[in-house]
N, C-alpha and C positions, 0 to 999 in steps of 0.2 A: 025795066030801068034803064034810061038812056045815059050815056056818059058824054060830057062834052069837054073839050080839050080847050083850052085857051092858047091861042097864037101870040106869044108876047112880042114877036118881031114886028107883027103887022098893028099892034095896038098903038093907037097915036098917043095914049094916056102913058105909055111906058117909055120914059126917056132917060131916066137915070135909076141907079141901084136903090135909091130910096122910093121909087114906085114900085119895086118888087117887094123890098123888105123895110118897112116903114121904121123909123128911129124907135118908136115905141115897140114894136116888136122886137126889134135889135136889143134894147135893154131888158125887156122880159125875158129874152131867151137866154142871154148871158149873165142874168142876175145870180149872184153867189158863186159865180166861176173867179179863176185866179189863173190867167194866162201870162202875167208878168207884164203886161200892158193893156191898153184900152182900144186897140186898133182893132175893132170887132168885124168891121166890113173888110178888112184886109184878110183877117182870118177866114170868113166866108169865102172870098174870093179863092184863096189859097186852098181852103178844103175842098172847093168844087173841083179845082185843077187836078189836085191829087185824088180825088176819086174818080175823075175822068181818065186819069193815068193808072188807075188800079193800085196806088200806091196806100200804104197802111197810114192811118192817122189816129188819135186818140179818140176813147169812147165818148167823151164828152163834146168834142167838135162834131163828130159823127152824129151824135143824138140831136144836137141843135139843128146841123143842117136837115136831118129828116124831119124835125118839128116845123122849119120853115119852109119844108117841100122843095128845097134845093136840090136833094138827093131822094132817092127811094132806096131803103135799106130793108133787105130781106134777112131778118135775123136768123132764121134757121139755116139758111144756106151760108150766110155772111156774104152775100152778094151786094154790092152797091151799084147802082146806077144813077148817073146825073139825069134830072129832069129837064124838061124843056125850059122851065123857070131857071134854074141852075144853070143852063148853059147860056141863057140870055144874060144872068147876073154876070158871068165872066166876061161876056163882050161889053157889057156897059162899064164894068169895072176898069177895064184896059184900054177901050176904044180911043179914050182922048189922051194917052200917054205917048211921049215922044218916042219914036222908034218902034211903035206897035202898028 
């Protein structure tokens, strides 16, 4: 079996975070959760950054990031890695903001 890896940076069809995680995927992933607000895209970006920094975050958000393949979570060792998709999500989430 051969594995293929998608290069999100070079994909001309990936121009916004909605190209990586659709609105439908987002709603399905967060269905039944209560974070006190509904800025789910902000939570995904923040969660990817926390994972990249090695900071702890809650189980629910970690599970959602894993489900959406923004992180890779080895539950046996509790090691979390941000995937290429997750790193590109961070870039797209912040690239248009002033001062970034």
